[in-house]
N, C-alpha and C positions, 0 to 999 in steps of 0.2 A: 177660385177653383179652376178657372181655365188655365192659369199658369201651371197649376199642379198637374192637370191632365196633360199639358204639353210636355212637361218634364217627365212624367210617367211614360209617355209614348217614346220619348228619346231614350230613356233608360232601357225600355224593352227592346228598342231597335239595337242598342249597343249590346244587349244580351245576345240577340240573334247574330249580330256581326261577329261576336266572339265565340260562336259555336254552340250556344245553348239553344234549347227548343222551347216553344210556347204551345205546341200542339203535338199530339201523338194519335195516330190512327183516326184523324178527323175530329178529335176532341181537344178542347183547350186544356193544356197541361201546365200552364204558367202559374205565377203567384196568385194566391187566392185572397189578396189584400192589397192595400194601396200605400204600404209603408215604403216611402221612397228611399230612405237610408238603406233598408234591406235590399231593394232593387239595385241601388248603386253598389253596394258591397258585392252582390252576386255578379254584377256586370264588370267588376274590377275597376270601377271608377274611383280615382284618387280624390278624396274629399278633405277640405280644410275644416277646421272647427266651425267657421262661418257657414260653409256649405252644409255641414251636418245639421246645424241649427235651422237654417233656411229650409232644408228638406223635411225636418220634423214639423215645422210650421205648415209647409205646403201639404204634408201628409194629413194633418188634422183637417185642413180646409177641404181637401179632396174627399176624405172619409165623411166628414160632417155634411158636406154638400150633397153627397150621394145617398147617405144613410143618416138622416137627422136624428134617429133614435139609436143609441149605442146598443151593442149586443149585450153588454153587461153594465150594471150601474156603476161599476168601478173602473170602466174604461176611460171616462173623463167626466169632469164635473166643473161647474162654474165656481168661481171664487169671488170674494168681495173686492178683489183688485182686478184691474183690467186684464182680460184674457181668460184662458182656461188653465186648469191644472191638469196636465196630461200624465197618465201612468204609462210608462213605456214597458216593452216586453221584459226587459231585464229587471223590472221592479222599482226603478227609480221614478221620482216624480219631478216635474219641472213646470214652472209657469210659462205659458206660451202666449205671446202677444197675438191677438186675433185681428189686428188692423194692419194695413199695409201703408207705409209712408214713403216719402221720397228717399229716405235713408236706405230703403230696401232695394231700390232700383239698381244701383251699381253692383251689389253682390249678386242679384238675380241675373243681370245682364252678363256678368262674368261667367256664372254657372252655365247659363244658356249657350254662350259662345263656345265654351269648352266642350259641352255635349254636342253641339252642332258640328264642331270641327271633327270630333271623333266619329260621328255618324255619317258625315258627308264625305269622308275621305280627305278632308282638307284641313 
């Protein structure tokens, strides 16, 4: 969940750096969800298929970690295989691995490095 929060903060920083706003007249006016693919799209962050899948997984952990009970019973549900089956906004479903392994480190580090470079000016 902490990785997801870090990525969300970097994506929101990128949104701000690219001229978007997160507050208006003293009130928060940013995204009302933790869908990192949506944040990345709005920030104009170029994603690979691996990035997109990683961001979907991180979004689930971010949401489930903050709100352990979904808003609707169809938002996500457990399956008899490892992970969750997630229903995405566009209506498709996908099985999402809910564990983190050594194979996830390199793609995550690459994603993080690219976001950091974009938000730190280097």
